N, C-alpha and C positions, 0 to 999 in steps of 0.2 A: 377414827373416834371424832375429828375435829371438825369436821363437816355437820354432824349431829348433834350438836352444841347450842343450846339456847342462847341467847343475850346473856342472862341473868349469870352466867356460868364464867362466860368469857370476863364479864364486869368483874366477876369473883378474884378470878384467878390474876387479871392485872392490878387488882386494889393487891391484891394479897404479893406479887411481884415487886409492884411499884413500894407499897407502904409497909412491907416486914408483917410485924407481927398484930393482929386484929383480933377482937374477942367477938363470938356471937353475937350479942348484942349491936356492936358497930356495924357488921355486916350486914344485919337486919335493916338497918337505918339507910346502910348507902344501897339496897336492893330495894326498899321500901315492900317488903315479904315478911312473914312470920319466920322464927327462928328456925319453924319445922322446914317447910321448905329449904332454909338456909343450909340445912342438914343435908337434907337429900339431895341436895346439889354438889356438896361437897365429897357424899359418896361416887356421883358420877366423876369429879373431876378427881380423884385418887388416882382413877386409872389411869387418868389422860397422863397427870403426874408423874406416873412412875412409868409410862412410854419414854418420857423424857430424860430419866435418870435421873427423877428427883423425886422427894419425897412429901408426904403432905402430915403433918402433924397437927394434931387437937387435944389439946391439955385444957381439961376443964377451969384451972386455976389462972394459968398463963394464957392463956387464947390460941390461935390458930395462924400457922404458917407453913411455908415451902421451903424445906432444907434442898440447898444442893450449891452445885458452884453457880458463881454467876451468867460465865456462860452457857449452862445447858437453860439457866432460867432467861437470858435474853434469848435463846432459841424457843424458847415453849411460847416468849411471849410474840414473837415474829410470827408462828406458826399459829397462835388464836388470831390473830389479827388480817394476816391475810387468807388463810383457809379456811372462811365461815360461811357457806351459803347459810341465809338465815332461815329459821324454822319459825311457825307461827306461834304467837308469845300470847297476844290478846284473844280474849274471848270470841271476837268478832272473828279474827284469823282462824283460829282456832275452828271457829264453825264451818266456816266457808271452806277451809281444807279438807274438813270430814266431809262436807256435800259433794264436793269435787270428786271426792277417795269413791264416794258410796255409787256416785254417775258412773265411773270410770271402771270398776269392779264386775268384772263377769260372774262374780259367785259370788259365796260371802266373805265377810271381812272379819277375824275375830277382834274382838275387844281389846286382846292385848297386843296385836298388830298394831294398833292405835295409839294404844298408850304408849307404846315402847318409839313409835313413830315421831311424836310430838312431845315425848317426856311430859306427859301429864298423870296423874293418878288415876285411878276407876273410877271414884268420885268426881272429880271434876269432866272426865268424859261424858259420864251419865247425866252431868247438866249441861253440856254442850249438845248431847245428843236431844236431849228435851225440845231445843230451838231447833236442830235439825228437822228434828222428826215433824213440827210444828211447819215446816215448811213444804216438806214432801208430803202432808197430811193434806196441806191448802194446796195445794197442785193435783189432786183426787189420786194420789198413790200411798202407799204402807210401807211403815219399815217394817220390817221382819226380824225378830229376834227367837233365834234359836241355841238355848242351852250351849252343845255341845260344838256348833259350826259357825256360829258369830251371828252378823249381820248385814242384810242388804235390801235394798229396795224392792219390792212388789207391786205390777199394777199394769194399767194398760200401755203399749206401746206408744202409743201416739201423746198421753200425757207427758212420759218419760221424755219424748224427744221437745215437747212442749215446756217443760221446766228445764232443761241443758240450755236451748236456742233463746229462753225467757234470760237467762242470765246475761247474755248479750246485750240485751234490749237496752239497755243505758249507755253502751258503747257505740251501736248504731246510730243513736240520738245525735251523739255531740261530735262524733269522728264520720267525715265524708268517705262516701262509698271506696274509693280509691286507697283512701291513706287507711281505710280499715283492711280492706283487703291486702294488701300490702306490709301491713303491720301483723295481723293475724298469719299471714302466711309466711313468715318471714323464716328464714330457720331458727330452731329453737331458740326463743326469747330468754336472756339469762341477764337479770339486773344487780346480779350478785347480791340479791337480800327477797327474802320472801315475798311475794306480791300474788293476791287471789287472781289479778290480769294477767301477769304472768303464766299462773298455770292455766286458766281457763284458755289462753291464745294457744298454748300449746297444745291443748287438747287436739288443734287440727294442725297443727306442724307439719302432721305426713302427708297433707294434702295439698294440693296446688288448686289454691283459692281462684287465683287469675284466672284459670283452666274452665271454674264454674261461670265465673264473669263473665266472659268469652261468650261462654253459651246461652244466657240468660241474655246480654245485648242482641245477638242472633235472633235471639228468639220473637225480642221484643221487635225489632227492626222486621220479621218473616213476617208477624202476625199484627205488626202498626198498635204494639200493646205500652204504651206509658209511663215507666211504673214512678212513682216517689223513688227521692233517692232513699227514704226510711224503708220503703215497702220493696225498693231492689234488693238492701242489705237484709231486710229482715229474711226476704226469699235465699237468698244464697247462702245466709246461716243455717236456714231450714234443709236447704239441699244439702248442704255441709254435713250435717248431723245427720240426714238418712243415710248418707255413704259410710259416715263411717261405722252407724248401726246395721245396715246391710253387712259390711265387711265381717260384723261379730255374731253373725245367722239373726239380727232381730229385726223381723219385719212386722208391720204395719195389718190389721185387716179389717175388711169393710161387709157389709152384710151384700149379696147377692142385688139387693133394691138399690141402695148407697152407690153402687158402683157401677149400676143402671142408668142411674139418675145423672152421674157425673160424666158416662161418657157422650152423653149428647150435647153437650158443652162445649163452647168454643174454647174455655177454659182447659178443658183436657186435650184437647189436639196443640195447644202449646204446651202442655206438661209433655204428650207423647214426644214431641220433634226434642221437648231438652232432656225425656228420660232416653232416649235414644243416642244422642250425642254422649249423655253422661257415660252410658255403657261401655263406647268407644273409647271416651277417654281414660276412665278407668278401671276398664275391665274388671265389671261387675255385672250381676244380671239384674234390672231394674222390673221387678214383677207388676202385671196389672195392679196390684192394689197399692203400690210404690208410686205408680204414675197418676192414681187416686189421689193418694195424699199432697202430690205436687199439686193439682189440678185444684184442691181445697182452700191450699197456700194462696195460689196467685184467684182464686175465687174471692177471697179475702183481703187483697192485697188493694193499698190506695192507687188511684191512677191520676197521672198528672193533667187537670186538664188548665186551658186559659181563658178562666171566664172572666174578663176585665171589664168588660163593655156595661155601665152603670143606667143603660138606655133601653135595657131588655135585649141585646144582641147576644142570645146566651146561645153556649155550644150545646145543641140535642145531639145525645145518647141514645143509640137504637137498642141496647143491649138496658135500658134503665126501663123494665117491664111497666106497663101502665097502672099495675097492681102498687108496685111501689111507689108511683108518683101520686097515686092516688091515697096511699098510706101517709104518705108526706104533706100533699095538702093537710090532712087531721092533724098531723104535729105542729104543721106551722100555726094553723086556728089554735090550738092548745096552748102554744107559747104566746102566740098574743093578745089571747084571753088573760095568760097570769101575766103580764106584762102592760096590758093595757093599751096596747099601740097597735097601729095597722100595717101588717106584716104580710096579711093575704095577698098583696097583688105584688110582691117584690119576687120575679121569675127568679134573680139570680139565688136568692137562697133556695126555693124550692129544687131548681135544677143542682145547684151544688151538694143540698141536703140530701136530695136521690141518688146521687150517686154515692154521697158515701154512706148513705143506708142501706144501696144495694150488697156493698161488703160488709159492713155490718151484718148485716141477718146472714150473711152465711158464714162468718166467725160464730155467731150467737148460736147456730144450728149443728156445726160441727165441732162444737166446743173447743175453739179457739181463741182463748182468752187474749187481750191487747193491754200491753202498757202504755197508759199516756204519759210521758215524759213532764210532761204539763201541767198533771192533774193540780196539783197543790197552788199554782200560779194561778189557773184557771177559776179555780174554786174564790179564792181570794180576790182576785182584781177584778172579775165578773161575775157577782155573787147574784145580782139580777139575773145575769143570763144564766148561769147555772141551773137556777131554779127553775125559769121556765123548761129549760130543758131536762129536766126533772119530770116536772109535767107532763111534757111533750113525750117521755120515754114510757109513760105507761100505756098510749096506744100499744106499743109495740108487744109490752104485756098483754093486753088485753087481749089483743086481735091474736095474737101467734105462741103465747103462752111459754114464751121465753123471758129468762129473767136478765135483767139486763145492769151493767153494775156500771159504777161513777166513772171508771176510763172512759169507756164507750160513751158516757153523758158528757162527758167534759169535752168530747170531741164535737156532738151535737152544739153545745154550747157557743164554738167557737163562731159556729154558723148563725144562731141567731146573734151574736155580739156582733158579726160582722155586720148584716142586716141593721142594725142599731146603728151601727155607724154611717153606713149609707142615710141613712134617714135626716141625717145631722149631716151631711155632706153640703157644699157650698162652694163647687167649682167656678176656678177661672183660669186664667192664662196658664200654661203648666212648662214644665220642664220636661223634656223626656228621659225616664231612667228603664232599666229593667229590674224587677225584683228576682230575686233567687230564694229560692225556699225549699226545706227536704222532706216538707210533713205533711203537706198536702193541701186540698182545697180550701180546708178552714181556716186555717192558719195562714194563707197567702191571700185568701180573701178577706180578714179581717184585716189582717196589717195593711194592706194596699186600697182599704175602703179608708181606715184611721189616717195612711199618708194623707190622702185626698182632704180628708175632713182636716187634718190638721195645718196642713199647708197649701198654700193658694195660689201656687205655680206649678204643679207635679202632674205631668202626664205618666202614665206607669203604661208603656209601648209592649211589654210582655212579661209572662210569669213563666219562670222555668227554674227545672231542677240543675242541679250544676252537671248532668249528665250531657243536658241537653245546650247549654250554654256555648258549648265548646262548636257547636255547628251555627251560631247566631253571630251573623255579621252585625259589628257595632257601629255601624257608621251613623252618624246623627245620634247617638245614645252621650246623655249628659253626664249621668253617672250610674252606678249600678250599686242596689244598696241591698243585702245579704243574710241570710240568719245562719251561713256556714261560712267558715275560712275559705278564702279563693283570692288569687293572684291575678291579676287581669294587668298588662302594662298599659293598656292603649284609653282605658276608662278608669275613671278615677272609682273605687269603691268602698263603701262605708258598710261594717258588719254592726247587726242591729239583734238585739234580742228576739225570738221569735212572738213574745207579745208584746211589742214596742211599747219599752219602760220610756219613763219619762229621761233617763238620761239620754234616750237612744233619740228620741226628737230633740233635745237640746245639740247632740251633736251633729245632726242634720240641720240643726236652726244655723250652727256656726257654719257648717260647709256651705251654706245656701245665704246666707249674709242676711236672712228674713226674719220675721218674728214669727212664733208661733200664734195660732188664735187664742182668746181666752179661756181658759176651763171655768166652767161652771162654779159662782163661788161657793166655799165650804161654809161659811157660818149660815147662809141660805137653807144648805141641807145640816147643819145644826139646829137649826131654829127647828125643824121640821122634827126632828127626834127627840130635843128637850122638850117641845108641846106633846109629844106620846108618851112622856117617861110619868108613870103613874108613884108618886112616893111611896103609896103602902107595898108597892112591888119591889122598892130598891133594897138590894140587903146587904151588909156587909157581914164577914166571920162568920158564913153559914158552914156547915158542913153536911155533907150528904155521903152515906155509903157507896150507892150504885149512881147509875144514869136516870135508870126508870124512877128510883126515889125523889131525885132532885128535880126531875121534868112532873112529876105526879102533884108534890108541893106547891111548887109555881100555877100549873093550869088549874089545879083547885082553887086558889084563891082569888084569879082570874075570872073562874067560875062564878064565886061567890060575892067579885063584884057587878058581874054581869057585863063581864066583858066577851065573856066566852061560852059557847054551849057547853053542858056536863061532859059528853065524850071528845071535848077539844083533845085529851090526854092519849084516846086512842089515836088520831091522826098524826100527831106527833110522832107518836113511837111509829108507826106505816112509813112517815116518812124518814126516820132515823134509818130503817130496814132498807133502802132503796140506795142512800147514800149518805155517810156520816154529814152532820153539821160542824166538825170541829174540824179547826183550823191553827193549829200550833197551840198557842194558851187560850184560846175563847172556842167555845159551844156555840152555835146561834142557831136552837130549835127552836121551828114554825110549824104549825100543823095547816090544815085545809081551810082556805080563808074563806069557806060556805058557814062555816062555824064561830064564825067571827062575829060579834054585834057593832063592837065600836073597836076600835085599833088602838093598842095600847104596848109600850116596850116595857120591859122589866129588866132589871142588872143584876145580876148576884154576884158578889164577890165573895169568894171558896177561904175556907181558913186550911183545908188540907187541899191537896191536890185529888181530883178524881179523874178515874179512868174512864173516859166518856166512851172511849172505843178500843180495840187493840193496838192501835199505833197513838192515840192522842191523849194524854194526861193534861186535863184543862185547870186553868186558875178562876175564870168568867165566865159566868153563864149570863149571854144577850137574848133572852128571847122577845120574839117578835111576832106579834100578833096581827095582819094586818087586812081589814075588811075588802071587797071588793070594790065597794065605792073611794076608797082611798089610793086605789092603784097606783093614778097616776103621781104619788110620791113614792113609792116605791123604790124609785133608782135611786133617788135623795140620798134616802134612808140607809139602802144600802152601803151606797159610796161615805157616808160620813162614818157607819158603824166599821168599814173596812179600815178606813182613817185612825180607830180605835184598836183595831185587833191587829194594828201591822206598828203599833207604838209601844214597844216595850216599855220605854221609860212611863207609858201613863199607866198603862197593866202595873206596874208595881206601885205607882200613889196612889191607886184607886184600892190596890189590896191592902196598901198601908194604912189606909182610911179608918176614921175612930168615928165620923158621922155621916149621915147620908147628905148633907149638905156638903161637904167637902167632895163627895164624889161628883157632885154637877158642876162645884167650882171648875175642878181640873178639867172635868169635859170640854166647858166652856171656853177655857185655857188655851 
């Protein structure tokens, strides 16, 4: 009985044992819940108290207390303190618990079963299920509810596997492959308290993940296929999910046309090798369709390449087709137009983007959504590059009729930002370093280009994954810069954020005892923005019911003042459908620059938070309408606006302004 108690029941019993008689009102304040909830908990406690030869008394005018010998009370206290594996209590914990329960279930689960397991009412469960169902539906699945049988997830097997594997995505990003395999593959993890990660890891506690890792490594060596750390971890998890599902007699299905098209690829040969070894290691039958499933994940994986030379000596890939390269040339041209920069002759950008887009197209065609762990940081830190990537991504939609989401767009933005960094680059004498990165070409090129620009004495000898580093000789290497935890005795190691933030640059500067190059003066950026703000388009304490209403009202005023075309509103809404412009507390809506006659910026401080999209409630709208002739200012404008977006104190000051002049004064400060 003790093992099923929630934290609140334990707190009530401990309070009654240590404090004696307490009223319902006092217990309500101790636990910070309603008296009704306390009464329900007391019903649960009463049975346990009896098991320990004690009695629970509840007298309306006297209070509540536990009656019995001090020795029995002491035994109860020790029992509830020691033997209490926690159950989920918060709404978030409960929702994660329910989702995992449904994923693991082979059939229906009754509502009463869930209520009994986590000690919640039917009403609370219904609320939690609404959240869980939203996640399930977003993944292309359904939650089936049957009156007499219960609930279960139904839908395409591939999408269910994607949902399961997706739960691990954030872990495979923050944790190196070796550590992930060791941690997940250890004997059942028990931290003594409820943890979503613990339950997630325990899904695979009966599988030898080290064996799967070994098989993938053998395949990579045999076929000379160098996965990034993240791609390696993702493939490992997808294969582990596949093994679990095969063991429960759940198989994926493909049409004959898809099977035929996959069987002729190099990736299918790699998948066949992996499948045969999995059959031997796990004593299961891996069908043709399951082999195809593995090949799709190899097709959609990122591959590690050492594109490091800024003089155009770029690694060529035979399996990047001419059609993909032509597509990427159009994308680069579109991005260059959006930024008003000469990116066309950047061979590194073209080759790096081509290799990325090849994998991305396979993910899109086979409906394999990818989670970009850097999405919010990219949207905030590299606003101009993200917008250029949005523009470039329309080429994919137009040519292939494929919807590309903001996670994929953010990866494209990294390649563009790396190209911008290369344009700013001015190399001099360099120290010899190795850069270790887990996320792929885009991130590695962005960081390496930024390092070369900021520091005047760095030579990046190689860009490696942690898997490849162990085979690399470190003679004549001055130090290693890494985005993941590393322990190297022979060479100094500096760990940085994958986006190379200012604090990382400061740490490298201290290590090298050299100065960083000066940044673009913020005051100049600020002047550019202030010159574009129209006082008639500066609002305080505005209230809107919907995003569409807000965009319509502001864009309508812009049209009436001659800044934009009448249909500018439509282009803003179309842009929002590709990827939300909201980040944190601020939204940056903008439309087609071809519909802008004169550049202008509008700032709107809201009286109440506005639901901009399903993930963001905002306080401020900054609508930027920039015409093509002013594209040379766009980078500076975005940098300045990012400073506003990331400054919570400034946002709060703007929201408290009573006059328009105050808003401008605070921005100037």
